[in-house]
Structure formats: C-alpha cells, structure tokens
C-alpha positions as a printed Julia matrix, in Angstrom:
70×3 Matrix{Float64}:
  22.62   39.96   2.07
  26.25   39.27   1.57
  27.62   36.75  -0.89
  28.74   34.57   2.01
  25.26   34.43   3.54
  23.73   33.68   0.14
  26.14   30.77  -0.35
  25.35   29.44   3.14
  21.63   29.65   2.39
  22.16   27.85  -0.92
  24.14   25.08   0.8
  21.46   24.66   3.44
  18.72   24.49   0.84
  20.62   21.9   -1.22
  21.07   19.78   1.91
  17.38   20.09   2.7
  16.49   19.16  -0.9
  18.61   16.01  -0.73
  17.06   14.99   2.59
  13.54   15.49   1.24
  14.32   13.5   -1.9
  15.65   10.66   0.29
  12.51   10.79   2.46
  10.29   10.67  -0.63
  12.12    7.59  -1.99
  11.82    5.88   1.39
   8.11    6.69   1.67
   7.45    5.46  -1.86
   9.17    2.16  -1.07
   7.1     1.76   2.1
   3.91    2.56   0.2
   4.71   -0.04  -2.46
   5.26   -2.64   0.26
   1.92   -1.79   1.86
   0.17   -1.98  -1.51
   1.67   -5.43  -2.15
   0.44   -6.63   1.24
  -3.02   -5.22   0.6
  -3.27   -6.91  -2.79
  -2.14  -10.26  -1.33
  -4.79  -10.14   1.38
  -7.44   -9.04  -1.11
  -6.48  -11.95  -3.38
  -6.65  -14.4   -0.49
 -10.15  -13.17   0.37
 -11.22  -13.64  -3.25
  -9.89  -17.2   -3.22
 -11.77  -17.91   0.01
 -14.98  -16.57  -1.54
 -14.54  -18.91  -4.52
 -13.8   -21.88  -2.25
 -16.86  -21.09  -0.12
 -19.05  -20.87  -3.21
 -17.74  -24.19  -4.57
 -18.11  -25.87  -1.18
 -21.64  -24.57  -0.75
 -22.59  -25.78  -4.22
 -21.2   -29.24  -3.47
 -23.03  -29.33  -0.14
 -26.29  -28.18  -1.71
 -26.41  -24.84   0.12
 -28.23  -22.16  -1.83
 -26.72  -18.73  -2.53
 -29.06  -16.91  -0.12
 -27.93  -19.1    2.77
 -24.29  -18.58   1.83
 -24.73  -14.8    1.81
 -26.49  -14.96   5.18
 -23.53  -16.84   6.66
 -21.18  -14.01   5.75
C-alpha cells in the first residue's frame, strides 16, 4: 500500500466513524423518547387500576369480581 492509499483509507474510516457516532446519538435519543412514552402509559394504567379498585370498593364490588372484569 502506498502512503496515499493509506491516507485515503484513514479519511474514509474517520468519516465512517463520525457517521456511526451520529447514528448512535440519534438512536439513543429515539430510544429515550420511546422509554418516556412507555413509562407514561404504564403510569396511566396504574392510575386506572387504583381508580377501579377505589370505585369497586365504594360500589361494594368484591376483589374477585373486579379481577374477573379485567
């Protein structure tokens, strides 16, 4: 290999490295956004479960009936 071809290879690899680093940052940001959405939905479902339990208790519905309704 000549010095010129080695320098070209090095330049190409550096460009590829930068592109991969950019892709990783972008993917990490997208993953964080998805995680936030997941946790919000999970929290909403937990709140609904609590509301259902409180409502069933107020209405005199026993726990077995509440579970069967799910």
